[in-house]
Steps between C-alpha positions, in 0.01 A plus 500: 500500500618298795210332687247573223369298212274579209161323523239566231656830400515624864780504751452266801716469809661161552615562856386232740295599804691553825566192714695391805416809702562745216262780414281727710412227755863484607486873578189444716645208694454199274205285405249326721276640764634630829351208694692248290829668589446481876735249668222385734299389193783277384537366852128417515519316168792296628321419825193376309721236343663402830204469738536278808277196550268675750464794259419267208240311705334820617508651150313196365220582746500879447538523122205567278289657773413164662472676836275774364784751477762548229861459607830572328812307588842653556360848439719813531376740769726801540858378543379155614354190335194356674453122490127548429301820453124565483441851366128507585572441870844670498622182666853362479555138600854403591610138543778489757744211510741422783749759370264781608574417865879524474758778508387849405203366304236578769610867506494519119154343493377750760636793296338359187166454678514856629571637151212300353252589775595869473424470126152368581551125460407226745765231544411144594802288591454123488760242599602266221448205735135604544450490124652151486306367800155651448458670162119513530516700824751743344276552195200556728694758703600685183139491374378658823770771473396586145136525602410220259404192702522177305144391579254784489149467634228572250392865511134402529426184695274259318165425669473168679280250326133563561540866596306770319685759298252774599 
């Protein structure tokens, strides 16, 4: 009676449930959803923890829908990780530091932009120095691109004082 014990006159199995990749999940490829096993997801998580100063400053302005559009930071898009992504506008905002102007980086950025535009995304590249120098102008530019201006005019203008509402 190995692995069994008598409980209340009945036989009960005492085997522990499978763990550490054992059981039928191991045969199907392990636990966790497919998206959690993608290397680009892990890369995005790491990048969220290691954002540059311009990215942090811009994120403080974009987070929580302050611009009228919802953004995600360091969001996986295909094999790439976008600095900021607005799904409603299919807009990707990339903050480019000085390194983007050196070596083979311009060619890699062009190939990335082509991949993203072929997939139906719009890519807005902003220099990191622009974010540091004039953050308000950068946020305004992004708001225009998302189709959500920061200051919307009222849909129905209010009548001037003394005018009839007839």
